[in-house]
Structures are given as C-alpha cells and as structure tokens.
C-alpha positions as a Markdown table, in Angstrom:
| # | Residue | x | y | z |
|---|---|---|---|---|
| 1 | Met | -158.7 | -141.9 | -9.4 |
| 2 | Ser | -156.0 | -140.3 | -11.9 |
| 3 | Leu | -154.4 | -137.2 | -11.5 |
| 4 | Pro | -155.9 | -133.6 | -13.0 |
| 5 | Ala | -153.8 | -132.2 | -15.8 |
| 6 | Gly | -151.0 | -130.3 | -14.2 |
| 7 | Ala | -151.3 | -131.7 | -10.8 |
| 8 | Glu | -148.5 | -133.8 | -11.3 |
| 9 | Arg | -146.3 | -131.2 | -10.4 |
| 10 | Leu | -148.1 | -130.5 | -6.9 |
| 11 | Val | -145.8 | -132.1 | -4.5 |
| 12 | Ile | -146.8 | -132.1 | -1.0 |
| 13 | Met | -143.9 | -132.5 | 1.8 |
| 14 | Ala | -143.6 | -132.1 | 5.0 |
| 15 | Thr | -140.5 | -131.6 | 7.4 |
| 16 | Arg | -141.1 | -133.5 | 10.7 |
| 17 | Ser | -139.5 | -132.8 | 13.6 |
| 18 | Leu | -139.2 | -133.8 | 17.2 |
| 19 | Ile | -139.4 | -131.0 | 19.9 |
| 20 | Gly | -138.1 | -132.1 | 23.7 |
| 21 | Lys | -136.9 | -130.6 | 26.9 |
| 22 | Gln | -134.4 | -132.7 | 28.4 |
| 23 | Asn | -134.7 | -133.4 | 32.1 |
| 24 | Thr | -132.1 | -133.0 | 35.4 |
| 25 | Asp | -131.8 | -136.9 | 35.2 |
| 26 | Gly | -131.1 | -136.9 | 31.2 |
| 27 | Ser | -134.2 | -137.9 | 30.2 |
| 28 | Ile | -135.8 | -136.3 | 27.3 |
| 29 | Arg | -139.8 | -135.6 | 27.2 |
| 30 | Ala | -140.5 | -134.5 | 23.7 |
| 31 | Ile | -143.7 | -134.5 | 20.8 |
| 32 | Tyr | -143.5 | -134.9 | 17.2 |
| 33 | Cys | -144.1 | -131.9 | 14.9 |
| 34 | His | -145.2 | -132.9 | 11.6 |
| 35 | Trp | -144.8 | -129.5 | 9.4 |
| 36 | Asn | -142.1 | -126.8 | 8.8 |
| 37 | Gly | -139.7 | -128.4 | 11.0 |
| 38 | Asp | -136.5 | -126.8 | 9.6 |
| 39 | Ile | -134.4 | -124.0 | 11.2 |
| 40 | Thr | -136.7 | -121.3 | 9.7 |
| 41 | Gly | -139.8 | -122.8 | 10.8 |
| 42 | Val | -140.1 | -124.6 | 14.2 |
| 43 | Gly | -136.5 | -124.0 | 15.1 |
| 44 | Ala | -137.2 | -119.7 | 14.8 |
| 45 | Thr | -140.6 | -120.0 | 16.4 |
| 46 | Leu | -139.1 | -122.1 | 19.4 |
| 47 | Val | -136.5 | -119.3 | 19.7 |
| 48 | Glu | -138.8 | -116.2 | 19.1 |
| 49 | Tyr | -142.2 | -117.8 | 21.6 |
| 50 | Tyr | -141.2 | -120.7 | 23.5 |
| 51 | Asp | -139.8 | -120.5 | 26.9 |
| 52 | Glu | -140.0 | -123.2 | 29.6 |
| 53 | Ala | -143.3 | -122.6 | 30.8 |
| 54 | Lys | -144.9 | -122.4 | 27.1 |
| 55 | Leu | -142.6 | -125.2 | 26.1 |
| 56 | Glu | -144.3 | -127.4 | 28.9 |
| 57 | Met | -147.6 | -126.2 | 27.8 |
| 58 | Leu | -146.8 | -127.2 | 24.1 |
| 59 | Leu | -145.6 | -130.7 | 25.6 |
| 60 | Asp | -148.7 | -131.6 | 27.9 |
| 61 | Gly | -150.8 | -131.3 | 24.4 |
| 62 | Gly | -149.0 | -134.3 | 22.9 |
| 63 | Asp | -148.0 | -134.5 | 19.1 |
| 64 | Ile | -149.0 | -131.6 | 16.7 |
| 65 | Ser | -149.6 | -130.8 | 13.0 |
| 66 | Ser | -148.0 | -127.5 | 13.0 |
| 67 | Leu | -146.3 | -125.3 | 15.4 |
| 68 | Cys | -147.7 | -121.6 | 16.3 |
| 69 | Gly | -146.4 | -119.2 | 18.8 |
| 70 | Asp | -148.5 | -119.8 | 21.0 |
| 71 | Pro | -149.9 | -123.5 | 22.4 |
| 72 | Ala | -153.3 | -122.3 | 22.5 |
| 73 | Ala | -153.2 | -122.1 | 18.8 |
| 74 | Thr | -151.6 | -124.7 | 18.0 |
| 75 | Ser | -152.7 | -128.1 | 15.9 |
| 76 | Phe | -152.8 | -130.6 | 18.2 |
| 77 | Tyr | -153.4 | -134.1 | 16.8 |
| 78 | Arg | -155.7 | -135.2 | 20.4 |
| 79 | His | -158.2 | -132.4 | 18.8 |
| 80 | Arg | -158.7 | -134.2 | 15.8 |
| 81 | Gly | -159.5 | -137.3 | 18.1 |
| 82 | Glu | -156.3 | -139.3 | 17.6 |
| 83 | Thr | -155.2 | -141.1 | 20.7 |
| 84 | Asn | -151.5 | -142.3 | 21.3 |
| 85 | Val | -150.6 | -138.8 | 20.8 |
| 86 | Asp | -149.3 | -138.2 | 24.3 |
| 87 | Ala | -145.7 | -136.6 | 24.8 |
| 88 | Lys | -142.8 | -139.5 | 24.7 |
| 89 | Val | -140.1 | -139.9 | 27.4 |
| 90 | Tyr | -136.9 | -141.2 | 26.3 |
| 91 | Glu | -134.0 | -142.3 | 28.8 |
| 92 | Asn | -131.5 | -140.3 | 27.2 |
| 93 | Leu | -130.3 | -138.3 | 24.4 |
| 94 | Ala | -129.2 | -141.7 | 22.4 |
| 95 | Asn | -133.0 | -142.7 | 22.5 |
| 96 | Phe | -133.9 | -139.5 | 21.3 |
| 97 | Ile | -132.0 | -139.3 | 18.3 |
| 98 | Glu | -132.8 | -142.9 | 17.5 |
| 99 | Ala | -136.5 | -142.0 | 17.8 |
| 100 | Cys | -136.1 | -139.3 | 15.4 |
| 101 | Lys | -135.0 | -141.8 | 13.0 |
| 102 | Asn | -138.2 | -143.8 | 13.7 |
| 103 | Tyr | -140.5 | -140.9 | 12.9 |
| 104 | Asp | -138.0 | -140.3 | 9.8 |
| 105 | Ala | -137.9 | -136.1 | 11.3 |
| 106 | Glu | -135.5 | -134.8 | 9.8 |
| 107 | Tyr | -134.8 | -131.9 | 12.6 |
| 108 | Ala | -134.8 | -132.4 | 16.5 |
| 109 | Tyr | -135.1 | -129.6 | 18.9 |
| 110 | Leu | -134.0 | -129.8 | 22.6 |
| 111 | Tyr | -134.4 | -127.7 | 25.1 |
| 112 | Lys | -131.6 | -127.4 | 27.8 |
| 113 | Asn | -130.9 | -125.0 | 30.4 |
| 114 | Gly | -132.8 | -122.5 | 28.5 |
| 115 | Val | -131.6 | -122.8 | 25.4 |
| 116 | Trp | -132.9 | -124.4 | 22.1 |
| 117 | Ser | -130.4 | -126.5 | 20.0 |
| 118 | Phe | -130.8 | -128.5 | 17.4 |
| 119 | Ala | -129.6 | -131.4 | 15.2 |
| 120 | Trp | -130.1 | -132.1 | 11.3 |
| 121 | Ile | -130.7 | -136.1 | 11.7 |
| 122 | Phe | -131.9 | -136.6 | 8.3 |
| 123 | Gly | -128.1 | -134.7 | 7.0 |
| 124 | Gly | -126.7 | -137.3 | 9.4 |
| 125 | Asp | -126.0 | -134.8 | 12.0 |
| 126 | Glu | -126.5 | -136.0 | 15.5 |
| 127 | Glu | -124.5 | -133.3 | 17.0 |
| 128 | Phe | -126.6 | -130.3 | 18.8 |
| 129 | Ala | -126.0 | -126.8 | 18.0 |
| 130 | Asp | -127.6 | -123.6 | 19.3 |
| 131 | Val | -130.2 | -122.6 | 17.0 |
| 132 | Lys | -130.5 | -118.8 | 17.8 |
| 133 | Met | -126.8 | -118.4 | 16.7 |
| 134 | His | -127.2 | -120.5 | 13.6 |
| 135 | Ile | -129.8 | -118.2 | 12.8 |
| 136 | Glu | -128.0 | -115.5 | 13.4 |
| 137 | Thr | -124.4 | -116.7 | 11.9 |
| 138 | Asn | -126.0 | -118.2 | 8.7 |
| 139 | Lys | -127.9 | -114.6 | 8.3 |
| 140 | Ile | -131.3 | -117.0 | 7.8 |
| 141 | Thr | -134.4 | -114.9 | 6.9 |
| 142 | Val | -137.0 | -116.0 | 9.3 |
| 143 | Ser | -140.1 | -116.7 | 7.2 |
| 144 | Pro | -143.4 | -115.6 | 8.8 |
| 145 | Arg | -145.4 | -118.9 | 10.6 |
| 146 | Gln | -148.1 | -120.0 | 8.2 |
| 147 | Arg | -150.2 | -122.7 | 8.6 |
| 148 | Pro | -149.9 | -125.2 | 5.8 |
| 149 | Arg | -153.4 | -126.7 | 5.1 |
| 150 | Phe | -154.7 | -123.0 | 4.4 |
| 151 | Ile | -152.2 | -123.4 | 1.4 |
| 152 | Ile | -152.7 | -126.7 | 0.5 |
| 153 | Glu | -156.2 | -127.4 | 1.6 |
| 154 | Pro | -158.0 | -125.2 | -1.4 |
| 155 | Ile | -155.7 | -127.1 | -3.9 |
| 156 | Leu | -157.1 | -130.3 | -2.7 |
| 157 | Gln | -160.0 | -129.5 | -2.8 |
| 158 | Arg | -160.1 | -128.6 | -6.3 |
| 159 | Trp | -158.8 | -131.8 | -7.4 |
| 160 | Leu | -160.9 | -134.1 | -5.5 |
| 161 | Gln | -164.0 | -132.1 | -7.0 |
| 162 | Gly | -162.6 | -133.0 | -10.2 |
| 163 | Gln | -161.7 | -129.0 | -11.1 |
| 164 | Asn | -158.8 | -128.4 | -12.6 |
C-alpha cells in the first residue's frame, strides 16, 4: 500500500512512560502508558488528579493507552481484550529504571510518600525530581487533556479509505 500525496508529513508518535508507586519495602508496582508521557501530559495529570487512592485504582487496571484525570475514563488495554497487561512489580528502583528502558519509555513517574517525581529516562537522566516543582519552576503551561485517537483516527480512516 502506498501513501497518498501529502501523507509523508503525517507523523504519529507516542511519548511512552511508566507510572509506578514505591512501596515501603522499596519495590515498585507500575504500569505502562503509551501516549502523552511527557511532563505536560502524564506528569501534570498525575499531579493534578492522582492521590494514592486513585493511583491504586489506576494500577489495578493495568497498562493503558492514555491517561485521563479519572481512572474510569482511562483507556486500559484490557478493555480491548489484551492479555498480560497487569501492573508489574519491580524489586527496586534500579529494576524499575531498567524496565523503563526495556519499554523504550521516555519518562518514568514515581509516587512515593505522597509526592510525584519523574525522571527523563530517554535523556539519560535517572535522577528523579518533583513533578509539581518542575512544572512551577519552569513555568510549564499544562495543556488540556486530549485523547490522541480522536485527533488521529479521522486522518487514518481517510488514508485507509484512499481519500486525500
């Protein structure tokens, strides 16, 4: 199948991330998130909407396509019938970071002692920093939550139907 004229400009990329909670024994329970894993997407959403109780609900659902402010509205892979998508438990922080690399995750998010922190794994930074402080210090504008498939899906449908 060849691309229609102009389609070479259509680039669909994901910013992958892992979202985890560090337990008192140092282990980390985490899930994979495919879309919007950067600080203005997943990072800001976690800080704004996710306390420990909501995080547990999110982790119970397993891996996700994209994160919403409410776990009930989040797109879980299991809802599509996928298997082997339960939250994984990593023995320690080093194993969690290694898992991020294995998932090609650009960002890692970690909830510990009531605070969200992040590391930019793709950039080679394995040191975790406070998400909220980073947003405030760098005057990052938090974009409204969007579900990428609503933007991308019509473009893909037109392409698959052979329309320009």
